[in-house]
py3Dmol code that shows the C-alpha trace and the ligand (Angstrom):
import py3Dmol

protein = """\
ATOM      1  CA  MET A   1     -18.378   0.745  -7.820  1.00  0.00           C
ATOM      2  CA  VAL A   2     -16.219   0.292  -4.730  1.00  0.00           C
ATOM      3  CA  LYS A   3     -15.152   3.651  -3.292  1.00  0.00           C
ATOM      4  CA  ILE A   4     -11.423   3.631  -2.510  1.00  0.00           C
ATOM      5  CA  ALA A   5      -8.910   6.003  -0.935  1.00  0.00           C
ATOM      6  CA  VAL A   6      -5.142   5.787  -1.306  1.00  0.00           C
ATOM      7  CA  LEU A   7      -2.877   6.862   1.574  1.00  0.00           C
ATOM      8  CA  VAL A   8       0.614   8.061   0.661  1.00  0.00           C
ATOM      9  CA  SER A   9       3.676   9.647   2.258  1.00  0.00           C
ATOM     10  CA  GLY A  10       6.189  10.151  -0.563  1.00  0.00           C
ATOM     11  CA  GLY A  11       6.900   9.834  -4.257  1.00  0.00           C
ATOM     12  CA  GLY A  12       3.765   7.917  -5.094  1.00  0.00           C
ATOM     13  CA  THR A  13       5.000   5.578  -7.835  1.00  0.00           C
ATOM     14  CA  ASN A  14       2.559   2.940  -6.565  1.00  0.00           C
ATOM     15  CA  LEU A  15      -0.219   5.526  -6.699  1.00  0.00           C
ATOM     16  CA  GLN A  16       0.840   6.210 -10.303  1.00  0.00           C
ATOM     17  CA  ALA A  17       0.612   2.489 -11.074  1.00  0.00           C
ATOM     18  CA  ILE A  18      -2.940   2.513  -9.679  1.00  0.00           C
ATOM     19  CA  LEU A  19      -3.880   5.611 -11.709  1.00  0.00           C
ATOM     20  CA  ASP A  20      -2.423   4.119 -14.917  1.00  0.00           C
ATOM     21  CA  SER A  21      -4.156   0.776 -14.348  1.00  0.00           C
ATOM     22  CA  MET A  22      -7.469   2.550 -13.817  1.00  0.00           C
ATOM     23  CA  LEU A  23      -6.968   4.517 -17.024  1.00  0.00           C
ATOM     24  CA  PHE A  24      -6.332   1.310 -18.987  1.00  0.00           C
ATOM     25  CA  GLY A  25      -9.363  -0.407 -17.436  1.00  0.00           C
ATOM     26  CA  GLU A  26      -7.184  -2.929 -15.601  1.00  0.00           C
ATOM     27  CA  ILE A  27      -8.804  -2.172 -12.226  1.00  0.00           C
ATOM     28  CA  LYS A  28     -12.451  -3.029 -12.420  1.00  0.00           C
ATOM     29  CA  ASN A  29     -15.440  -1.781 -10.433  1.00  0.00           C
ATOM     30  CA  CYS A  30     -13.444   0.868  -8.576  1.00  0.00           C
ATOM     31  CA  GLU A  31     -13.861   4.580  -7.980  1.00  0.00           C
ATOM     32  CA  LEU A  32     -10.844   6.458  -6.588  1.00  0.00           C
ATOM     33  CA  ARG A  33     -12.451   9.020  -4.276  1.00  0.00           C
ATOM     34  CA  ALA A  34      -9.396  10.452  -2.503  1.00  0.00           C
ATOM     35  CA  VAL A  35      -5.645  10.514  -2.117  1.00  0.00           C
ATOM     36  CA  ILE A  36      -4.550  11.435   1.399  1.00  0.00           C
ATOM     37  CA  SER A  37      -0.950  12.365   2.147  1.00  0.00           C
ATOM     38  CA  SER A  38       0.781  12.531   5.520  1.00  0.00           C
ATOM     39  CA  SER A  39       3.058  15.261   4.150  1.00  0.00           C
ATOM     40  CA  PRO A  40       2.350  18.420   2.132  1.00  0.00           C
ATOM     41  CA  LYS A  41       5.625  17.829   0.241  1.00  0.00           C
ATOM     42  CA  ALA A  42       4.768  14.378  -1.122  1.00  0.00           C
ATOM     43  CA  TYR A  43       5.103  14.230  -4.918  1.00  0.00           C
ATOM     44  CA  ALA A  44       2.173  11.807  -4.832  1.00  0.00           C
ATOM     45  CA  LEU A  45      -0.070  14.883  -4.398  1.00  0.00           C
ATOM     46  CA  THR A  46       1.081  16.233  -7.784  1.00  0.00           C
ATOM     47  CA  ARG A  47       0.314  12.856  -9.364  1.00  0.00           C
ATOM     48  CA  ALA A  48      -3.217  12.964  -7.888  1.00  0.00           C
ATOM     49  CA  GLN A  49      -3.690  16.537  -9.070  1.00  0.00           C
ATOM     50  CA  ASN A  50      -2.527  15.682 -12.610  1.00  0.00           C
ATOM     51  CA  ALA A  51      -5.046  12.846 -12.696  1.00  0.00           C
ATOM     52  CA  GLY A  52      -7.872  15.061 -11.402  1.00  0.00           C
ATOM     53  CA  ILE A  53      -8.315  13.053  -8.189  1.00  0.00           C
ATOM     54  CA  PRO A  54      -9.382  14.896  -4.984  1.00  0.00           C
ATOM     55  CA  HIS A  55      -6.328  15.047  -2.724  1.00  0.00           C
ATOM     56  CA  TYR A  56      -5.877  16.040   0.893  1.00  0.00           C
ATOM     57  CA  VAL A  57      -3.054  16.540   3.364  1.00  0.00           C
ATOM     58  CA  VAL A  58      -3.290  15.291   6.930  1.00  0.00           C
ATOM     59  CA  ASP A  59       0.086  16.588   8.080  1.00  0.00           C
ATOM     60  CA  LYS A  60       1.630  14.294  10.673  1.00  0.00           C
ATOM     61  CA  LYS A  61       3.464  17.323  12.110  1.00  0.00           C
ATOM     62  CA  ASN A  62       0.178  18.954  13.163  1.00  0.00           C
ATOM     63  CA  TYR A  63      -0.760  16.134  15.544  1.00  0.00           C
ATOM     64  CA  PRO A  64       0.701  15.446  19.001  1.00  0.00           C
ATOM     65  CA  ASN A  65       0.809  11.676  18.484  1.00  0.00           C
ATOM     66  CA  ARG A  66       0.079   8.785  16.136  1.00  0.00           C
ATOM     67  CA  ARG A  67      -3.366   8.151  17.616  1.00  0.00           C
ATOM     68  CA  THR A  68      -4.734  11.659  16.992  1.00  0.00           C
ATOM     69  CA  PHE A  69      -3.110  11.697  13.533  1.00  0.00           C
ATOM     70  CA  THR A  70      -4.605   8.390  12.391  1.00  0.00           C
ATOM     71  CA  ASP A  71      -7.964   9.185  14.079  1.00  0.00           C
ATOM     72  CA  ALA A  72      -8.216  12.280  11.860  1.00  0.00           C
ATOM     73  CA  ILE A  73      -7.703  10.070   8.800  1.00  0.00           C
ATOM     74  CA  VAL A  74     -10.257   7.489   9.989  1.00  0.00           C
ATOM     75  CA  ASP A  75     -12.824  10.295  10.428  1.00  0.00           C
ATOM     76  CA  MET A  76     -12.181  11.608   6.902  1.00  0.00           C
ATOM     77  CA  LEU A  77     -12.446   8.138   5.366  1.00  0.00           C
ATOM     78  CA  THR A  78     -15.663   7.420   7.249  1.00  0.00           C
ATOM     79  CA  ASP A  79     -17.190  10.757   6.171  1.00  0.00           C
ATOM     80  CA  MET A  80     -16.346   9.889   2.554  1.00  0.00           C
ATOM     81  CA  ASP A  81     -17.944   6.408   2.815  1.00  0.00           C
ATOM     82  CA  ILE A  82     -14.688   4.760   1.761  1.00  0.00           C
ATOM     83  CA  GLU A  83     -14.986   0.988   1.291  1.00  0.00           C
ATOM     84  CA  LEU A  84     -11.326   0.137   0.630  1.00  0.00           C
ATOM     85  CA  VAL A  85      -8.223   1.885   1.994  1.00  0.00           C
ATOM     86  CA  VAL A  86      -4.984   1.329   0.074  1.00  0.00           C
ATOM     87  CA  LEU A  87      -1.643   2.029   1.766  1.00  0.00           C
ATOM     88  CA  ALA A  88       0.707   2.878  -1.105  1.00  0.00           C
ATOM     89  CA  GLY A  89       3.943   3.917   0.542  1.00  0.00           C
ATOM     90  CA  PHE A  90       2.160   5.237   3.651  1.00  0.00           C
ATOM     91  CA  LEU A  91       4.888   5.098   6.218  1.00  0.00           C
ATOM     92  CA  TYR A  92       2.989   5.111   9.508  1.00  0.00           C
ATOM     93  CA  ILE A  93       1.702   2.169  11.498  1.00  0.00           C
ATOM     94  CA  LEU A  94      -2.067   2.230  11.942  1.00  0.00           C
ATOM     95  CA  THR A  95      -3.762   2.132  15.335  1.00  0.00           C
ATOM     96  CA  SER A  96      -6.085  -0.682  16.401  1.00  0.00           C
ATOM     97  CA  ARG A  97      -9.048   1.709  16.025  1.00  0.00           C
ATOM     98  CA  PHE A  98      -8.119   2.161  12.359  1.00  0.00           C
ATOM     99  CA  THR A  99      -7.716  -1.557  11.670  1.00  0.00           C
ATOM    100  CA  THR A 100     -10.958  -2.328  13.553  1.00  0.00           C
ATOM    101  CA  VAL A 101     -13.084   0.264  11.751  1.00  0.00           C
ATOM    102  CA  PHE A 102     -11.751  -0.933   8.384  1.00  0.00           C
ATOM    103  CA  GLU A 103     -11.308  -4.620   9.186  1.00  0.00           C
ATOM    104  CA  GLY A 104     -10.742  -6.617   5.991  1.00  0.00           C
ATOM    105  CA  LYS A 105     -10.823  -3.367   4.008  1.00  0.00           C
ATOM    106  CA  ILE A 106      -7.197  -2.161   4.099  1.00  0.00           C
ATOM    107  CA  ILE A 107      -4.595  -3.331   1.574  1.00  0.00           C
ATOM    108  CA  ASN A 108      -0.875  -2.559   1.930  1.00  0.00           C
ATOM    109  CA  ILE A 109       2.019  -3.019  -0.469  1.00  0.00           C
ATOM    110  CA  HIS A 110       5.329  -4.047   1.118  1.00  0.00           C
ATOM    111  CA  PRO A 111       8.651  -4.341  -0.761  1.00  0.00           C
ATOM    112  CA  SER A 112       9.708  -7.834   0.347  1.00  0.00           C
ATOM    113  CA  LEU A 113       8.451 -11.396   0.430  1.00  0.00           C
ATOM    114  CA  ILE A 114       6.669 -11.399   3.789  1.00  0.00           C
ATOM    115  CA  PRO A 115       7.356 -12.895   6.370  1.00  0.00           C
ATOM    116  CA  SER A 116      10.951 -11.948   5.482  1.00  0.00           C
ATOM    117  CA  PHE A 117      12.244  -8.401   5.932  1.00  0.00           C
ATOM    118  CA  CYS A 118       9.112  -6.894   7.448  1.00  0.00           C
ATOM    119  CA  GLY A 119       7.798  -5.495  10.730  1.00  0.00           C
ATOM    120  CA  GLU A 120       8.743  -2.341  12.588  1.00  0.00           C
ATOM    121  CA  GLY A 121      11.645  -0.431  11.029  1.00  0.00           C
ATOM    122  CA  TYR A 122      11.326  -2.231   7.693  1.00  0.00           C
ATOM    123  CA  TYR A 123      10.055   0.348   5.258  1.00  0.00           C
ATOM    124  CA  GLY A 124      11.128   1.935   1.995  1.00  0.00           C
ATOM    125  CA  ILE A 125      14.817   1.730   1.101  1.00  0.00           C
ATOM    126  CA  HIS A 126      15.724   0.156   4.496  1.00  0.00           C
ATOM    127  CA  VAL A 127      14.063  -3.088   3.409  1.00  0.00           C
ATOM    128  CA  HIS A 128      16.380  -3.364   0.397  1.00  0.00           C
ATOM    129  CA  GLU A 129      19.461  -2.476   2.501  1.00  0.00           C
ATOM    130  CA  LYS A 130      18.616  -5.370   4.840  1.00  0.00           C
ATOM    131  CA  VAL A 131      17.985  -7.753   1.933  1.00  0.00           C
ATOM    132  CA  LEU A 132      21.444  -6.973   0.491  1.00  0.00           C
ATOM    133  CA  GLU A 133      23.137  -7.225   3.908  1.00  0.00           C
ATOM    134  CA  TYR A 134      21.597 -10.654   4.469  1.00  0.00           C
ATOM    135  CA  GLY A 135      22.562 -11.929   1.038  1.00  0.00           C
ATOM    136  CA  VAL A 136      19.305 -13.526  -0.044  1.00  0.00           C
ATOM    137  CA  LYS A 137      19.098 -14.272  -3.768  1.00  0.00           C
ATOM    138  CA  LEU A 138      15.385 -13.683  -4.125  1.00  0.00           C
ATOM    139  CA  THR A 139      13.242 -10.852  -2.819  1.00  0.00           C
ATOM    140  CA  GLY A 140       9.991  -9.380  -4.091  1.00  0.00           C
ATOM    141  CA  ALA A 141       6.818  -7.678  -2.967  1.00  0.00           C
ATOM    142  CA  THR A 142       3.678  -8.569  -1.046  1.00  0.00           C
ATOM    143  CA  ALA A 143       0.150  -7.179  -1.219  1.00  0.00           C
ATOM    144  CA  GLN A 144      -1.693  -8.025   1.957  1.00  0.00           C
ATOM    145  CA  PHE A 145      -4.596  -7.091   4.190  1.00  0.00           C
ATOM    146  CA  VAL A 146      -3.655  -4.939   7.159  1.00  0.00           C
ATOM    147  CA  THR A 147      -4.421  -6.115  10.685  1.00  0.00           C
ATOM    148  CA  LYS A 148      -3.387  -4.712  14.072  1.00  0.00           C
ATOM    149  CA  ASP A 149       0.002  -6.478  13.931  1.00  0.00           C
ATOM    150  CA  THR A 150       2.473  -4.843  11.565  1.00  0.00           C
ATOM    151  CA  ASP A 151       2.934  -6.669   8.227  1.00  0.00           C
ATOM    152  CA  ALA A 152       1.229  -9.770   9.629  1.00  0.00           C
ATOM    153  CA  GLY A 153      -2.129  -9.745   7.833  1.00  0.00           C
ATOM    154  CA  PRO A 154      -3.438 -12.299   5.316  1.00  0.00           C
ATOM    155  CA  ILE A 155      -1.434 -12.286   2.073  1.00  0.00           C
ATOM    156  CA  ILE A 156      -3.269 -11.545  -1.181  1.00  0.00           C
ATOM    157  CA  LEU A 157      -0.517 -11.670  -3.832  1.00  0.00           C
ATOM    158  CA  GLN A 158       3.277 -11.982  -3.911  1.00  0.00           C
ATOM    159  CA  ARG A 159       5.799 -11.770  -6.703  1.00  0.00           C
ATOM    160  CA  ALA A 160       9.467 -12.770  -6.524  1.00  0.00           C
ATOM    161  CA  VAL A 161      12.343 -10.687  -7.914  1.00  0.00           C
ATOM    162  CA  GLU A 162      15.960 -11.767  -8.427  1.00  0.00           C
ATOM    163  CA  VAL A 163      18.685 -10.052  -6.388  1.00  0.00           C
ATOM    164  CA  LYS A 164      21.718  -9.326  -8.578  1.00  0.00           C
ATOM    165  CA  GLN A 165      25.307  -9.420  -7.383  1.00  0.00           C
ATOM    166  CA  ASP A 166      25.979  -5.782  -8.245  1.00  0.00           C
ATOM    167  CA  ASP A 167      22.697  -4.423  -6.842  1.00  0.00           C
ATOM    168  CA  THR A 168      22.660  -1.339  -4.646  1.00  0.00           C
ATOM    169  CA  PRO A 169      19.634  -0.636  -2.435  1.00  0.00           C
ATOM    170  CA  LEU A 170      18.437   1.828  -5.074  1.00  0.00           C
ATOM    171  CA  THR A 171      18.769  -0.497  -8.088  1.00  0.00           C
ATOM    172  CA  LEU A 172      17.087  -3.287  -6.161  1.00  0.00           C
ATOM    173  CA  GLN A 173      14.273  -0.995  -5.002  1.00  0.00           C
ATOM    174  CA  ARG A 174      13.615   0.061  -8.587  1.00  0.00           C
ATOM    175  CA  ARG A 175      13.525  -3.544  -9.891  1.00  0.00           C
ATOM    176  CA  VAL A 176      11.198  -4.660  -7.067  1.00  0.00           C
ATOM    177  CA  MET A 177       8.869  -1.773  -7.892  1.00  0.00           C
ATOM    178  CA  GLU A 178       8.890  -2.381 -11.660  1.00  0.00           C
ATOM    179  CA  GLU A 179       8.688  -6.172 -11.607  1.00  0.00           C
ATOM    180  CA  ALA A 180       6.511  -6.677  -8.559  1.00  0.00           C
ATOM    181  CA  GLU A 181       4.871  -3.785  -6.693  1.00  0.00           C
ATOM    182  CA  TRP A 182       3.408  -1.890  -9.662  1.00  0.00           C
ATOM    183  CA  ARG A 183       1.878  -5.144 -10.932  1.00  0.00           C
ATOM    184  CA  ILE A 184       0.484  -6.847  -7.847  1.00  0.00           C
ATOM    185  CA  LEU A 185      -0.952  -3.784  -6.090  1.00  0.00           C
ATOM    186  CA  PRO A 186      -3.359  -2.853  -8.932  1.00  0.00           C
ATOM    187  CA  GLN A 187      -4.208  -6.580  -9.338  1.00  0.00           C
ATOM    188  CA  ALA A 188      -5.016  -6.922  -5.627  1.00  0.00           C
ATOM    189  CA  ILE A 189      -7.197  -3.788  -5.708  1.00  0.00           C
ATOM    190  CA  SER A 190      -9.096  -5.071  -8.732  1.00  0.00           C
ATOM    191  CA  LEU A 191      -9.645  -8.489  -7.137  1.00  0.00           C
ATOM    192  CA  PHE A 192     -11.041  -6.787  -4.021  1.00  0.00           C
ATOM    193  CA  CYS A 193     -13.305  -4.447  -5.992  1.00  0.00           C
ATOM    194  CA  GLU A 194     -14.609  -7.336  -8.108  1.00  0.00           C
ATOM    195  CA  GLY A 195     -15.532  -9.169  -4.873  1.00  0.00           C
ATOM    196  CA  ARG A 196     -13.101 -11.992  -5.635  1.00  0.00           C
ATOM    197  CA  LEU A 197     -11.174 -12.107  -2.351  1.00  0.00           C
ATOM    198  CA  LYS A 198     -12.354 -14.335   0.473  1.00  0.00           C
ATOM    199  CA  ILE A 199     -10.465 -14.200   3.769  1.00  0.00           C
ATOM    200  CA  GLU A 200     -10.471 -17.464   5.727  1.00  0.00           C
ATOM    201  CA  GLY A 201      -8.307 -16.925   8.822  1.00  0.00           C
ATOM    202  CA  ARG A 202      -4.798 -16.299   7.501  1.00  0.00           C
ATOM    203  CA  ILE A 203      -5.638 -17.579   4.036  1.00  0.00           C
ATOM    204  CA  VAL A 204      -6.928 -15.406   1.192  1.00  0.00           C
ATOM    205  CA  LYS A 205      -8.792 -17.347  -1.474  1.00  0.00           C
ATOM    206  CA  ILE A 206      -9.107 -15.873  -4.956  1.00  0.00           C
ATOM    207  CA  LEU A 207     -12.527 -16.649  -6.416  1.00  0.00           C
ATOM    208  CA  ASP A 208     -13.057 -17.225 -10.154  1.00  0.00           C
TER     209      ASP A 208
END
"""
ligand_1 = """\
18
GAR
C 7.300 1.357 -1.860
O 8.441 0.606 -2.172
C 6.426 0.610 -0.866
O 6.409 -0.769 -1.073
C 7.117 0.952 0.427
O 7.451 2.320 0.306
C 7.703 2.610 -1.075
C 6.876 3.814 -1.481
O 7.155 4.220 -2.791
N 6.278 0.679 1.555
C 6.748 0.160 2.689
O 7.913 -0.041 2.895
C 5.677 -0.141 3.733
N 6.209 -0.955 4.779
P 6.138 5.086 -3.635
O 5.748 6.303 -2.776
O 6.928 5.502 -4.843
O 4.953 4.247 -3.969
"""
view = py3Dmol.view(width=600, height=400)
view.addModel(protein, "pdb")
view.setStyle({"model": 0}, {"cartoon": {"style": "trace"}})
view.addModel(ligand_1, "xyz")
view.setStyle({"model": 1}, {"stick": {}})
view.zoomTo()
view.show()
């Protein structure tokens, strides 16, 4: 069983999708060891508690800077022997120490079709605001490995979602979650835990 930890900052609907998929046996060979939240107020913590998963708060406010904050998380993950780190709505950029220690072992879900609408400042609802401002007709979600450059790692899975004429950022966010994020994130985790992902440079091959 691959030992995984999920990092969250907010509502945790992607965490819920992971928990539900585990319950239905859709994520194979995986043991969810910990949910770690950057905020004590995150509803994701309640979801972890309801599912009986150990959950911890590493409160961003208690650290002078991003380095000390993410170092504390790296130390926890290392102590717990975590083999895969999942960023499920974790809204902080990782340091190069983090991405080096867990090279090829961090998966992020992003609410757009990368390389569009990504990078610094593109997170959460802001992504959908920018998509609507630009007027693209298709958006979606991307599950990818995390490297030192923001949203630039090798892509594991993507799924497209139609943008409707009367969408607001909130309606679009909900459709992207339902039709794309909550499907491809559990799939990507399962593929990793089954040993079916091979990274070759920028390309991720899915093995049979
Ligand atoms: C999700 O839409 C996720 O893709 C996004 O934050 C939201 C968290 O929702 N992540 C990013 O924008 C990362 N760049 P959730 O807490 O309900 O899963």
